[in-house]
C-alpha positions as CSV (number, residue, x, y, z in Angstrom):
1,M,3.2,6.4,-11.1
2,C,7.2,7.2,-10.7
3,G,9.4,7.7,-7.4
4,I,11.2,10.4,-6.4
5,A,14.1,11.5,-4.0
6,G,15.4,14.5,-3.0
7,W,17.4,16.7,-0.3
8,V,17.3,20.4,1.3
9,A,20.3,21.3,3.5
10,Y,20.5,25.2,4.3
11,R,24.6,24.3,5.4
12,H,25.9,23.1,1.8
13,D,25.9,23.4,-1.1
14,L,24.2,20.4,-3.5
15,T,25.3,20.8,-6.4
16,E,28.5,20.2,-5.2
17,Q,26.1,16.8,-4.3
18,R,25.2,15.7,-7.7
19,R,26.8,12.2,-7.7
20,T,24.6,11.5,-4.4
21,A,21.5,13.1,-5.4
22,E,21.7,10.3,-8.6
23,A,21.9,7.7,-6.6
24,M,19.6,8.3,-4.6
25,T,17.0,8.6,-7.2
26,G,18.9,6.0,-8.9
27,T,17.1,3.6,-6.2
28,M,14.0,4.4,-7.3
29,A,14.7,3.2,-11.4
30,C,11.9,0.5,-10.9
31,R,9.0,3.4,-10.1
32,G,10.0,5.5,-13.3
33,P,11.2,2.6,-15.6
34,D,10.8,5.4,-18.6
35,D,12.9,8.4,-18.2
36,E,15.0,10.4,-15.2
37,G,15.6,13.9,-13.8
38,L,17.4,15.5,-11.5
39,W,17.3,19.0,-10.3
40,T,19.6,20.8,-8.3
41,A,20.5,24.3,-6.9
42,A,22.6,24.7,-3.7
43,H,19.8,24.3,-0.6
44,A,18.0,21.7,-2.6
45,A,18.6,18.5,-5.2
46,M,14.9,16.7,-5.9
47,G,15.3,13.4,-8.2
48,H,13.0,12.0,-10.1
49,R,12.6,8.5,-12.0
50,R,9.0,7.5,-13.8
51,L,6.5,5.7,-15.3
52,A,4.7,7.1,-18.4
53,V,0.9,6.8,-17.6
54,I,-0.6,10.1,-18.5
55,D,0.6,13.0,-21.4
56,L,3.7,10.7,-22.5
57,P,6.3,13.5,-24.1
58,G,4.6,15.9,-21.6
59,G,4.8,14.9,-18.3
60,R,8.8,15.0,-17.7
61,Q,10.2,15.8,-14.7
62,P,11.6,18.0,-12.3
63,M,9.0,19.9,-13.4
64,T,9.5,23.8,-12.5
65,V,7.8,27.3,-12.7
66,E,10.5,30.2,-13.1
67,T,9.2,33.3,-11.2
68,P,10.6,36.5,-10.5
69,D,11.3,35.6,-7.2
70,G,12.8,32.1,-8.1
71,P,11.8,29.1,-9.4
72,V,9.0,26.5,-8.2
73,V,10.2,22.5,-8.9
74,L,8.0,19.9,-8.1
75,I,8.6,15.8,-7.8
76,Y,5.7,14.8,-8.8
77,T,4.8,10.4,-8.4
78,G,0.8,9.2,-8.0
79,E,-2.1,9.8,-10.2
80,C,-4.5,13.2,-9.9
81,Y,-7.8,11.5,-11.0
82,N,-9.9,15.4,-11.3
83,Y,-6.5,17.3,-13.3
84,T,-9.4,17.8,-16.0
85,E,-11.3,20.5,-13.6
86,L,-8.6,21.4,-11.9
87,R,-7.1,22.4,-15.3
88,D,-9.4,24.2,-16.5
89,E,-10.4,25.9,-13.0
90,L,-6.2,27.4,-12.9
91,R,-7.4,28.7,-16.9
92,G,-9.9,30.4,-16.2
93,R,-7.8,32.4,-13.0
94,G,-5.0,32.8,-15.9
95,H,-2.8,29.9,-15.9
96,H,-1.4,28.6,-18.9
97,F,-0.8,25.1,-19.4
98,L,2.1,23.8,-21.5
99,T,1.6,20.3,-20.8
100,A,-1.3,17.6,-20.6
101,S,-0.3,16.1,-17.9
102,D,-1.8,16.0,-14.2
103,T,1.7,17.6,-12.3
104,E,1.4,20.1,-14.6
105,V,-2.2,21.2,-12.5
106,V,-1.3,20.0,-9.2
107,L,2.4,22.5,-9.8
108,R,-0.1,25.5,-10.7
109,G,-1.7,24.4,-8.1
110,Y,0.8,25.1,-5.7
111,L,1.0,28.3,-7.8
112,E,-2.5,29.7,-6.9
113,W,-2.8,27.9,-3.6
114,G,-0.5,26.5,-2.3
115,A,-0.2,24.3,0.0
116,S,-3.8,24.0,0.8
117,V,-3.6,22.6,-3.9
118,A,-3.3,19.7,-2.0
119,E,-7.2,19.8,-0.2
120,R,-8.5,20.0,-3.3
121,L,-6.8,16.6,-4.8
122,N,-8.6,14.1,-6.0
123,G,-5.9,10.7,-5.8
124,M,-3.6,8.6,-5.1
125,Y,-0.5,10.9,-5.2
126,A,3.1,11.5,-3.3
127,F,4.7,14.8,-3.5
128,A,7.5,16.4,-2.9
129,L,7.3,20.9,-3.8
130,W,10.4,22.9,-3.7
131,D,10.0,27.0,-3.6
132,G,12.4,28.6,-4.3
133,R,11.2,32.4,-2.8
134,D,11.8,31.4,0.7
135,E,14.0,28.5,0.2
136,Q,10.5,25.7,1.6
137,L,9.9,22.4,0.4
138,F,6.4,20.9,1.2
139,L,5.9,16.8,1.2
140,V,2.8,16.2,1.2
141,R,0.2,12.4,1.2
142,D,-2.8,11.4,0.1
143,R,-5.6,10.7,2.0
144,M,-5.4,7.2,2.4
145,G,-1.7,6.8,2.4
146,V,-2.3,5.2,-1.3
147,K,1.5,5.9,-2.0
148,P,4.0,5.6,0.5
149,L,7.2,8.7,1.4
150,Y,10.1,9.0,3.9
151,Y,11.9,11.9,5.5
152,Y,14.6,11.8,7.6
153,P,15.7,15.2,9.6
154,T,18.8,15.7,8.6
155,A,21.7,18.5,10.7
156,D,20.5,21.9,8.3
157,G,17.7,19.5,5.9
158,V,16.4,16.4,5.2
159,L,16.6,13.5,2.9
160,F,13.3,12.0,1.4
161,G,12.2,8.9,-1.1
162,S,9.0,7.3,-1.4
163,E,11.1,4.4,-0.3
164,P,13.7,4.0,2.3
165,K,16.3,2.6,0.2
166,A,15.9,6.8,-1.7
167,I,17.1,7.9,2.1
168,L,19.8,5.2,3.2
169,V,22.5,5.4,0.1
170,N,23.1,8.8,1.7
171,P,26.1,8.7,3.9
172,L,23.9,10.7,5.9
173,A,21.5,8.4,6.9
174,E,22.5,5.1,9.4
175,R,21.2,1.9,8.7
176,V,20.1,1.3,12.1
177,V,17.1,-0.8,14.1
178,T,16.5,-0.2,18.0
179,A,14.1,-2.3,19.6
180,D,11.3,0.5,19.1
181,G,12.3,-0.1,15.2
182,L,11.6,-4.1,15.8
183,R,8.3,-3.4,17.2
184,E,6.7,-1.6,14.7
185,L,8.7,-4.2,11.6
186,F,6.7,-7.3,13.8
187,G,4.1,-5.7,14.8
188,C,3.5,-5.1,11.0
189,V,3.6,-8.4,10.0
190,L,2.5,-10.0,13.7
191,G,-0.8,-7.8,14.6
192,F,-1.3,-6.1,10.5
193,V,-0.8,-2.7,13.2
194,K,1.1,0.1,10.7
195,T,1.6,3.0,13.7
196,P,1.3,6.3,11.5
197,G,4.5,8.3,10.8
198,E,6.4,5.0,12.9
199,A,9.4,3.5,9.8
200,V,11.1,0.8,11.0
201,W,15.2,2.3,10.8
202,R,16.3,4.7,13.0
203,G,16.4,8.7,12.6
204,M,13.7,7.6,9.6
205,R,9.4,8.8,9.6
206,E,6.7,8.4,7.6
207,V,4.6,11.4,6.2
208,V,1.3,10.7,7.9
209,P,-1.3,10.2,5.0
210,G,-3.5,13.4,4.5
211,T,-1.0,16.0,6.3
212,V,1.8,18.3,4.6
213,V,5.7,18.5,6.1
214,R,6.6,22.1,5.8
215,V,10.9,22.4,5.5
216,D,12.3,25.2,5.6
217,R,15.2,27.0,7.8
218,G,13.3,26.5,11.1
219,G,12.5,23.2,11.2
220,L,10.2,20.3,9.9
221,H,6.6,21.9,10.5
222,V,4.0,18.7,10.6
223,S,0.0,19.7,9.4
224,A,-3.2,17.9,7.7
225,Y,-5.5,18.9,5.8
226,W,-7.7,15.9,5.7
227,K,-9.1,13.1,8.5
228,L,-11.5,10.9,8.6
229,G,-14.0,12.6,10.8
230,A,-17.7,11.5,11.4
231,R,-21.0,13.4,10.8
232,R,-24.5,11.2,11.0
233,H,-26.2,10.0,8.2
234,T,-29.4,11.7,6.8
235,D,-30.1,9.0,3.5
236,D,-32.3,5.8,3.9
237,I,-30.4,2.7,3.0
238,P,-31.8,2.8,-0.2
239,T,-30.3,6.4,-0.9
240,T,-27.6,5.2,0.7
241,V,-27.0,2.4,-2.4
242,R,-27.6,4.7,-4.5
243,R,-24.2,7.4,-3.4
244,V,-23.4,4.0,-2.8
245,R,-22.8,2.9,-6.8
246,E,-22.6,6.7,-7.5
247,L,-19.0,7.0,-5.8
248,V,-17.8,4.0,-7.1
249,G,-18.4,4.4,-11.0
250,D,-17.7,7.3,-10.8
251,T,-14.4,6.9,-9.7
252,V,-13.2,3.7,-11.5
253,R,-14.5,5.9,-14.5
254,R,-12.2,9.0,-13.5
255,Q,-8.9,5.4,-12.9
256,L,-9.5,4.8,-15.9
257,V,-8.0,7.3,-17.9
258,A,-4.8,6.5,-18.8
259,D,-3.1,6.7,-21.8
260,V,-1.6,3.6,-21.5
261,E,-2.9,-0.5,-21.6
262,S,-4.8,-1.2,-18.5
263,G,-6.9,-3.8,-17.3
264,V,-8.5,-5.0,-13.8
265,L,-6.9,-8.1,-10.6
266,L,-10.2,-9.8,-10.9
267,S,-9.8,-12.7,-7.7
268,G,-13.3,-13.5,-7.7
269,G,-14.8,-12.1,-4.9
270,L,-16.5,-9.2,-4.1
271,D,-14.6,-6.4,-4.0
272,S,-12.6,-7.2,-7.6
273,S,-15.3,-8.5,-9.1
274,A,-17.2,-5.1,-9.0
275,I,-14.3,-3.5,-10.3
276,A,-13.6,-5.3,-13.0
277,A,-17.5,-5.1,-13.9
278,L,-17.5,-1.2,-14.0
279,S,-14.1,-1.4,-15.7
280,A,-15.9,-3.7,-18.4
281,Q,-18.5,-1.5,-19.0
282,I,-17.0,2.0,-19.4
283,F,-13.8,0.3,-21.3
284,R,-16.7,-0.8,-23.9
285,E,-18.6,2.4,-24.1
286,T,-14.9,4.7,-23.8
287,T,-13.6,2.6,-26.4
288,G,-15.5,-0.1,-27.9
289,E,-13.3,-3.1,-26.2
290,R,-12.9,-4.9,-23.5
291,I,-11.1,-4.6,-20.9
292,R,-8.1,-6.8,-19.8
293,T,-8.2,-8.7,-16.0
294,Y,-6.1,-11.3,-14.1
295,S,-5.9,-13.4,-11.7
296,V,-4.0,-16.0,-10.1
297,A,-3.8,-19.0,-9.6
298,F,-0.8,-21.8,-8.8
299,A,0.3,-25.4,-11.2
300,G,-0.8,-28.5,-9.1
301,R,-2.9,-28.1,-6.1
302,D,-5.9,-25.4,-6.8
303,G,-4.3,-22.8,-4.2
304,N,-7.5,-23.4,-2.0
305,G,-5.5,-23.4,1.4
306,G,-4.8,-20.1,2.0
307,P,-2.9,-18.0,5.5
308,Y,-5.9,-18.7,8.2
309,G,-6.6,-22.4,7.1
310,V,-8.7,-24.1,4.8
311,R,-10.4,-21.4,2.5
312,A,-13.9,-22.0,1.0
313,T,-13.8,-22.0,-2.9
314,P,-11.2,-21.6,-4.8
315,D,-11.2,-17.8,-6.8
316,L,-10.7,-19.4,-10.6
317,P,-13.4,-20.3,-10.8
318,F,-16.0,-17.4,-9.4
319,A,-13.3,-15.2,-11.9
320,H,-14.8,-17.4,-14.8
321,D,-17.9,-17.1,-14.0
322,L,-17.8,-13.1,-13.5
323,A,-15.4,-12.2,-16.6
324,A,-17.7,-13.9,-19.0
325,H,-20.7,-11.8,-17.6
326,A,-18.7,-9.5,-17.9
327,G,-17.3,-9.6,-21.5
328,T,-13.4,-9.3,-20.3
329,D,-10.4,-10.1,-22.3
330,H,-9.1,-12.5,-19.1
331,R,-5.9,-14.2,-18.3
332,D,-5.1,-16.3,-15.4
333,V,-1.3,-16.3,-14.8
334,V,0.3,-19.3,-13.0
335,L,2.4,-20.0,-10.6
336,D,4.7,-23.1,-9.4
337,A,6.1,-24.1,-5.8
338,S,9.6,-23.5,-8.0
339,A,9.1,-19.7,-8.8
340,L,7.4,-19.1,-5.8
341,A,10.0,-20.6,-3.0
342,D,12.9,-18.9,-5.7
343,A,15.6,-17.5,-3.8
344,A,16.0,-14.6,-6.0
345,V,12.7,-14.3,-6.4
346,R,12.2,-13.6,-2.4
347,R,14.8,-11.3,-2.5
348,A,13.6,-9.0,-4.7
349,T,10.1,-8.6,-1.8
350,V,12.3,-7.6,0.3
351,G,13.9,-5.6,-1.2
352,A,11.2,-4.4,-3.0
353,R,9.5,-3.3,0.6
354,D,13.3,-2.7,2.0
355,L,12.7,-5.0,5.1
356,P,11.8,-8.1,6.0
357,L,8.9,-10.2,7.7
358,N,6.8,-9.4,4.7
359,L,3.6,-12.4,4.0
360,G,5.7,-15.2,1.8
361,D,4.4,-16.9,-1.2
362,M,1.5,-14.2,-1.0
363,D,4.2,-11.3,-1.2
364,S,6.2,-14.2,-4.1
365,S,2.8,-14.6,-6.2
366,L,1.5,-11.2,-6.2
367,Y,5.4,-10.1,-7.2
368,L,5.5,-12.3,-9.7
369,L,2.1,-12.1,-11.0
370,C,2.5,-8.2,-11.3
371,S,5.6,-9.1,-13.5
372,E,3.0,-11.5,-16.0
373,I,0.4,-8.2,-15.8
374,R,3.1,-5.7,-16.9
375,K,4.1,-7.2,-20.3
376,Q,0.4,-6.1,-21.3
377,S,-0.6,-3.4,-19.4
378,T,0.7,-0.6,-17.6
379,V,-2.0,0.4,-15.1
380,V,-4.5,-2.6,-13.1
381,L,-7.1,-1.8,-10.7
382,S,-7.4,-3.4,-8.5
383,G,-10.0,-3.9,-5.0
384,E,-8.1,-3.1,-2.0
385,A,-9.3,-1.3,0.7
386,A,-13.4,-2.5,0.4
387,D,-13.4,-5.1,2.9
388,E,-11.8,-2.5,5.3
389,L,-14.9,0.6,4.4
390,F,-18.0,-2.2,3.9
391,G,-16.7,-5.1,7.3
392,G,-15.4,-8.1,5.0
393,Y,-14.1,-9.3,7.2
394,R,-15.2,-12.0,9.9
395,W,-14.1,-11.0,12.8
396,F,-16.5,-7.5,12.0
397,H,-19.0,-9.7,12.7
398,D,-18.0,-11.9,16.0
399,P,-18.7,-10.6,19.2
400,G,-16.1,-11.6,20.8
401,A,-14.0,-10.0,18.5
402,Q,-16.2,-7.3,18.7
403,Q,-15.8,-7.1,23.0
404,S,-12.0,-8.2,22.3
405,G,-10.6,-4.3,24.8
406,I,-7.5,-5.3,21.2
407,F,-7.3,-5.0,17.5
408,P,-10.3,-7.4,16.4
409,W,-8.0,-9.1,14.1
410,L,-5.7,-9.1,16.6
411,E,-6.2,-13.1,17.7
412,T,-5.9,-14.3,13.6
413,F,-3.8,-13.3,12.6
414,S,-0.9,-13.9,15.5
415,S,-1.6,-17.5,15.3
416,Q,-0.8,-18.2,11.7
417,T,1.9,-15.5,11.1
418,G,4.0,-17.2,12.9
419,A,6.4,-14.0,14.2
420,T,5.5,-16.5,17.4
421,L,7.5,-19.0,16.7
422,L,10.5,-17.2,15.0
423,L,10.8,-14.5,18.0
424,E,14.4,-15.9,20.2
425,P,13.2,-15.9,24.2
426,S,15.4,-12.5,25.2
427,L,13.7,-10.5,22.4
428,A,10.7,-11.4,22.5
429,D,10.9,-11.0,25.9
430,T,12.4,-7.2,25.3
431,L,10.2,-6.3,22.5
432,D,7.2,-7.4,24.4
433,L,4.6,-6.9,21.6
434,R,1.7,-8.0,23.4
435,G,2.3,-5.0,25.3
436,H,3.7,-2.7,22.6
437,F,-0.4,-3.4,20.4
438,A,-1.5,-2.5,23.8
439,A,0.0,1.3,23.6
440,R,-0.8,1.2,20.2
441,Y,-4.4,0.1,20.2
442,Q,-5.3,2.6,23.3
443,E,-3.3,5.2,21.0
444,A,-5.9,4.5,18.0
445,L,-8.9,4.4,19.7
446,A,-8.3,8.2,21.4
447,E,-8.1,9.6,18.0
448,V,-11.5,8.0,16.8
449,P,-13.9,10.7,15.5
450,A,-17.9,10.4,17.5
451,V,-21.4,11.6,16.8
452,D,-23.0,12.8,19.7
453,G,-26.4,10.6,20.6
454,E,-24.7,7.1,18.9
455,D,-25.2,4.2,20.9
456,A,-22.5,1.9,22.3
457,H,-22.7,-0.8,19.5
458,A,-22.7,1.8,16.4
459,R,-20.0,3.8,18.2
460,R,-17.6,0.6,18.7
461,M,-18.3,-0.4,15.7
462,R,-17.3,2.7,14.4
463,E,-14.2,2.1,16.6
464,I,-13.4,-0.8,14.2
465,S,-14.0,0.5,11.0
466,Y,-11.8,3.5,11.8
467,L,-9.1,0.7,13.2
468,H,-9.4,-0.8,9.9
469,L,-9.2,2.3,7.7
470,T,-6.3,4.0,9.4
471,R,-4.3,1.0,10.5
472,F,-4.9,-2.5,8.5
473,V,-5.3,-1.0,5.9
474,R,-2.7,0.3,6.0
475,V,-0.4,-2.6,5.4
476,L,-2.4,-4.4,1.9
477,L,-2.0,-1.2,0.6
478,D,2.0,-0.4,1.3
479,R,2.3,-4.4,-0.1
480,K,0.7,-4.1,-3.2
481,D,3.2,-0.5,-3.5
482,R,5.9,-2.2,-3.2
483,M,5.2,-5.6,-5.2
484,S,3.7,-3.8,-8.2
485,M,5.6,-1.1,-8.7
486,A,9.3,-3.5,-7.7
487,A,7.7,-4.6,-11.9
488,G,7.0,-1.3,-12.7
489,L,3.0,-1.7,-12.8
490,E,0.4,1.1,-11.6
491,V,-2.2,-0.6,-9.5
492,R,-4.7,2.0,-8.5
493,V,-7.6,1.5,-5.8
494,P,-11.1,2.7,-6.3
495,F,-13.0,1.9,-2.6
496,C,-9.6,4.4,-1.5
497,D,-11.5,7.1,-3.6
498,H,-11.4,9.8,0.0
499,R,-15.2,10.5,-1.1
500,L,-16.3,6.9,-0.7
501,V,-14.1,6.2,2.7
502,D,-15.8,9.8,4.5
503,Y,-19.6,8.4,3.2
504,V,-19.4,4.7,4.0
505,F,-17.1,5.7,6.8
506,N,-20.2,7.4,8.1
507,A,-23.3,5.2,7.0
508,P,-24.9,3.3,10.3
509,W,-23.6,-0.2,10.8
510,S,-27.0,-1.9,10.3
511,Y,-27.0,0.1,6.7
512,K,-23.7,-2.7,5.2
513,T,-25.5,-5.5,7.3
514,Y,-28.9,-5.5,6.3
515,D,-28.9,-7.9,4.0
516,G,-27.9,-10.2,5.8
517,M,-24.4,-11.1,4.6
518,G,-22.0,-8.4,4.9
519,K,-21.0,-5.9,3.1
520,S,-25.0,-5.1,2.2
521,L,-24.1,-2.4,0.7
522,L,-21.6,-2.7,-2.4
523,R,-23.8,-6.2,-3.4
524,Q,-26.3,-4.1,-3.3
525,A,-25.1,-1.6,-5.3
526,T,-23.7,-3.3,-7.8
527,K,-25.2,-6.0,-8.4
528,D,-27.1,-6.2,-11.5
529,L,-23.6,-6.0,-12.6
530,L,-22.5,-9.5,-10.6
531,P,-22.9,-13.2,-11.7
532,E,-25.5,-14.9,-8.9
533,S,-22.4,-17.5,-7.8
534,V,-20.4,-13.4,-7.1
535,M,-23.3,-11.9,-5.1
536,R,-23.1,-15.4,-3.3
537,R,-19.9,-15.7,-2.4
538,V,-18.1,-15.4,1.5
539,K,-15.1,-14.1,1.8
540,V,-12.3,-16.2,0.9
541,P,-8.8,-14.1,2.1
542,Y,-5.6,-13.9,-1.0
543,P,-4.8,-17.4,-1.8
544,S,-1.4,-19.3,-0.8
545,T,0.2,-22.6,-2.4
546,Q,-0.7,-25.8,-1.0
547,D,2.8,-27.5,-3.0
548,P,4.2,-29.8,-0.3
549,G,6.9,-29.2,-3.1
550,Y,7.1,-25.6,-1.9
551,I,7.1,-25.9,1.6
552,A,9.7,-28.3,1.6
553,E,12.5,-26.0,-0.9
554,L,11.5,-23.9,2.5
555,Q,12.6,-26.6,5.0
556,R,16.2,-26.6,3.3
557,Q,17.2,-22.9,2.2
558,S,16.6,-22.3,6.3
559,G,18.6,-25.8,7.2
560,D,21.1,-24.1,4.9
561,V,20.3,-21.1,7.0
562,L,20.9,-22.7,9.6
563,R,23.9,-24.7,9.2
564,E,25.9,-22.4,7.6
565,G,25.5,-20.9,11.1
566,N,27.3,-17.2,10.2
567,S,23.9,-15.0,9.3
568,E,22.4,-12.1,11.0
569,A,19.2,-13.0,11.4
570,L,19.9,-16.6,13.5
571,N,20.7,-13.7,16.0
572,L,16.7,-12.9,16.1
573,V,15.6,-16.1,16.0
574,D,15.0,-19.6,18.0
575,C,17.0,-21.6,16.2
576,E,16.1,-24.7,18.1
577,R,12.4,-24.8,17.1
578,L,13.5,-23.3,13.4
579,R,15.8,-26.3,13.5
580,K,12.7,-29.3,14.3
581,I,10.2,-27.8,11.7
582,T,13.3,-28.1,9.1
583,V,13.4,-31.9,10.0
584,A,9.8,-31.9,10.1
585,E,7.4,-33.8,7.4
586,P,6.0,-31.0,5.2
587,E,2.8,-31.7,5.1
588,A,2.9,-32.3,8.9
589,L,3.4,-28.2,9.5
590,Q,1.2,-25.9,10.4
591,Q,0.3,-22.1,8.8
592,S,3.0,-21.0,11.1
593,Q,5.0,-23.2,10.9
594,R,5.9,-23.0,7.3
595,A,5.2,-18.4,8.1
596,A,8.4,-19.1,10.0
597,L,10.1,-20.3,8.1
598,E,9.3,-17.9,5.6
599,R,10.4,-15.1,7.9
600,V,13.7,-16.5,8.9
601,L,14.7,-16.2,5.3
602,E,13.5,-12.9,5.0
603,L,15.6,-12.2,7.1
604,D,18.6,-13.9,6.3
605,A,17.5,-11.9,3.3
606,W,17.0,-8.4,4.2
607,F,20.2,-8.9,6.5
608,D,22.5,-9.5,3.4
609,L,21.6,-7.0,1.3
610,W,21.5,-3.7,4.1
611,Q,22.8,-5.0,6.8
612,P,21.1,-2.8,9.6
613,T,23.0,-2.5,13.2
614,I,20.1,-4.3,15.9
615,H,20.7,-1.2,18.2
616,L,18.5,-3.0,21.4
């Protein structure tokens, strides 16, 4: 998986800035606990932290090819799942390989095809490549945005890194957040709307998924190498179901390739169960062993609550049914309220994102789950993006949400996240989040590709699918990447394979609901692998502890912040409303009030970690 950091400066000698470049690289240690490397030249510094997954001894980075006209240097994070085919093709074109790593395939692919090598990659990746022959830097990100990559233009070049923290430790980067940054910050947690290319910190940008950022002496140049496109779907339903099975099976098989222990995150829902069942079958065929599966559970109460009200069913019985049916080596990771509310754990999750306003105990539980899994496995597969791709969320099927004239999930989330209770009234007026969402919605709609002849309903469902695949899912992918990599765990997401995304996006909405249960294509494509209980299970959200002890501890910690009175976070929140929440009966609090406590404590940790300056 790994983490990268670097610096290009055309009017300075960066060989004299090695200590700063090392500090930037050092912030990525949790992403790459196995090895580190730094390459410097007059105008470029390239740093890498490695999590060894493929070719453990041979994949060290930065990886360099010396040419007669100058060095070509690559720092790479993620995985290329078709690297063996590309390596064979490159060998046929005369390239010789010194390692068995996918990193060298990407490097030599660039030597053969230039930056268009990205068009040939199947995987999750973010990489930086310095071409010393003409002193150009290329920043490249995978199509769906599974792996993060940020950059910060400077007067004579750019700073970049897998996470904002790699940039923020450089003295050239200001730790300033403006009103626009706060809109983006609150927009992600309140509305699950991640604006492509935007970052919360002033001056910082995020590489948009599917794009290449080229840096030269003339400045920065951005170009797209992939966009979600529309085309007429000509396969009938049985053919489409078979093709979905082929694509999911192929990508799971590719993503199980690793030289380290692998596993699957298993909730007992359709998405993770399909991945787990396929993985178990493939793993048995290729290794003769049982694959490991992992579920999260909560001590005390059964975790049958959730961020959007009471969950229909708890996860564990379904996860256990699938594990028994598929024959996996299963483990439940049981978490208690004290661990979930621990200030040190919260600080770790806020530090992992470089931002506050995350998902409270859902972030804490994911971080703790990944930390436990890392004791046994280095790689796990996960079911992210299936709901966005196959239409699994309930608002996909709600006529009111379909025609809401705004992001269809927004009303559900805005009433539950606590952000509405959090904002200080004058700040709320300044930010005008309703206007922010309306503007972002219109921008997103303008991007949606169309097929001539689609009726109004088909066109609308294509729009809703596009919104989920380019806005909503990126919040969840970012969360999964940050919480897992903070624990040094690589999470792979088969449903983000761009071949599958392109195919299913263009399948008619009627195909995705033809069995009357939703996610019809995935359900029917994998039904032979699943127990009946999982086949019939309805969609439930990620679990959240319902232990009143957790809420009581949030109240205590929030009360301490109020009493001490010196936290910068208090300048952003409605302190009077917060005070009332801290003294209420824990079991009487609504989900949004509980979330407000989590948001305040996350803000407090963020200000303490980064000392940001707020400019409104």
